[in-house]
Residue, then its C-alpha position, 0 to 999 in steps of 0.5 A: m924884770k930884775i929883782s934884788k935879793n937885797s930889797f926882799d929876798e934877804m929880809p927877816l922873815m917876819v917882815k917878808g911875811i907881812i908883805v906876803f899877807i899884804i899881797a894876798l889882802a891886794m888880791q881880793i881887789p880884783a876878786f871884788m871885781v869878779d864878784d861884781l861881774v857876778d852881779e851884773r850878769r845875774d841882773a842880765s838874767q833877771q831881766a832876761n826872764r822878766e822880760v819872758c815871763s811878761s810876754y808868756g803871761g807871767r805868774q798866775d794867781i787861782h782863786a775859787p769863784v764867789i758869788k756877786v752879790t748887789d744890794n741897794i740900800i739906803n744911807k743916813e742922808g736917805n739916798s741909795e747906794t749899791c753895795c756888792s757883797m760876795i759869797e764865797s764857795s763853802d768848798v772847792e777842789i782844784s786838781g789837775s796838772v801842770e806842765t813845764e817848758t824851759l824856754h831859752k833867750s840868749i844864754y839864759d833859761i827860763v821856765v814857763y807852764n800851761t795848767d790844766l786844771e779841774f773845779k769842783g765846789s758849792f756855794m751855801v746862799p744865807e738866808r738874807y741873800i736868797q732873794q737877790v740871787s734866786r733872780q740873777a746870780n753873778i758869778l765871779l772868777p778872780i782871774s786875769t784873763r791874760g793867761i786864760g789858754e781856751e774858753i770857760t764853760l761853768t756849769v752850775d746845777g747841771k747848767e752849763h754857762p759858756f763864758n762870752f768873751n765878746d761881751p765887754s762887760a763880762i771882763t772886769a778889773d776883778g776878774i771874768i763875771f758869768n750871769v747865771n739864773l738860779d731856781n729854786v735857791c734855799s739856804d739849806r742846799p747848795i749850789g754845786y758848780s764845776f769848770r775847767l781851766k788852762s792857763k799859761g804862765a811864768e816864775s810861779l803859780r799861786f792858789t789863794p784860799n777864797a772858800s770854808k775848805y779849799r783843797v788842791k790836787l797838783s802833779s807836774s813833771y818839774a822836778s825842782p818845784g819851790f813850795s812857798g807861801d802861808f801853807l805848805p803841802d799836807k802830802r808831796e812827793i818829789t822825784g827825778n820825773g817831777f812832783n805830786a803834792e796836796w793841800c787842804i786849807t780850812a777857815i780855821n788855818k787861815m784864820y790869823v793870816y792876812e791875805p792868805y797864799f799858797g804857791i809853787d815856784f818853777i825856778v831853774p835850780a842851783s843858779q850858777y850865779q849864786q854858786t859861783e858868788r859862794t865860791i867866791k867868798y872863800s877867795f881870800l882863804v884860799i889866796l891865803l892858804i897857797f901863799a901859806a904853802l909857798f911861804l912854807s915851803e920857800t922857808l924850809t927848802k931855801t927856795n927864794i920867791n920874789i914878790v913878782q912871783y907872789i902877784v903873777t900866783g895871786l893873780s892866777l888864784c883870782m882867774f880862775y873865779l872869772i873862767l868859772l863864770s864865763v864857763s858856768e853860763y853855758i855847762p853845769f856848775s860841777i863841770s866848769y868848777i873842774i874846768a877852771s880848776t885844772l887849768t888852775v893847777c895845770s898852769l900854777g903848777g908849770y910856773f912853779f917849776g920854773f922858779m922852784k925845786r922839784k920837790a917843793a914846785i910838786s907839793s906846791t901844786i898839790a896844795v894848790a889842787l887840795t885847796y880848790i878839792v876842798v872849796y868843792i867841798l864845802l860848796n856841797m855842804e850846808t848844815y856842816a859847812l862852816l865846822a868842816g871848814t873850821a876842822v880843816l883850818f886848824m889842820i892846815l894851822c897844825t901843819i904849819m905849826y909842826f914845820t915852823r916849830k924850828s925857823h927863826l924870824s931872821 
């Protein structure tokens, strides 16, 4: 395509600068299109995650057992009504391990887990419930049967009570029920219990502290846990080989918390879609800086760069984000960034040598490479990202001011 010099090359410097800025703005259209594609790919990833999690058991909610007490009371009309009360554990300690596994669905990774937990606790039965509990105690374990890995045997005061999975009445919407006969129940003697729970799930493991004192000790080989909920661990140790965490929740701690819970999210660390989206947020800055470098080089070396060459350069810079997105779905983000930036720098470098003087082409190529290096540093900074970005922009502005201090508008 032949561009007439009178149409662009010989325009006043200010007018040409305004046009270049408008082209930089227009380059945000393809950048936004890639951003929309990031959202689509993330939605597809989340859909794959939901499908796998649903088939593997989903999120597991762990509760301590409770004693379910049924009372027959007479209402105001003189009719008999059945009322259920729950006696929570006075003390429970849960300890065990959580082993994780990464499953693959298409190009997506989903973390699932298997738990092996030991429960040890006790009940203190209030005086008003002694009669009902001494006849027969219904101990309810609030848990979904979908994730249970093997049969559960509840030991109460030294007596074993295997759960009968063949009894439909023992499985309710609230959990599973053990019918336990207790002897010599009194209000000042704790009723001890213990059992082992093996279950499987995905995404997250939650605990509901439904006891006066609720203690949890967990270990896992998973190195990137996300601690969530109303209570963070009292002690935790995270290494490259996994983590250890301990919680101790008392009745005072949860006094003003509605439906308290705590747990662990088993997340795939540093989602490539989130990092790509963060990178795209710098797209206008990157394009503007590269265009400014070209414009400065054009002004200082008297090299004429036409509109088409600015547009092609801008499209090449936008192509970087599409390469980054597509490659990062298969390999780590850092390596993907190096590959995408190297391809972009090399292609633009060769393009610059086609229409610019040698020194100008070299300096412009270096400017592109330095811009991608700065953006990568900013992506890996959290607390000081704004401060570092502002400092870089200020230095660039000072450089432009120095080289253009004697320039004229025409």
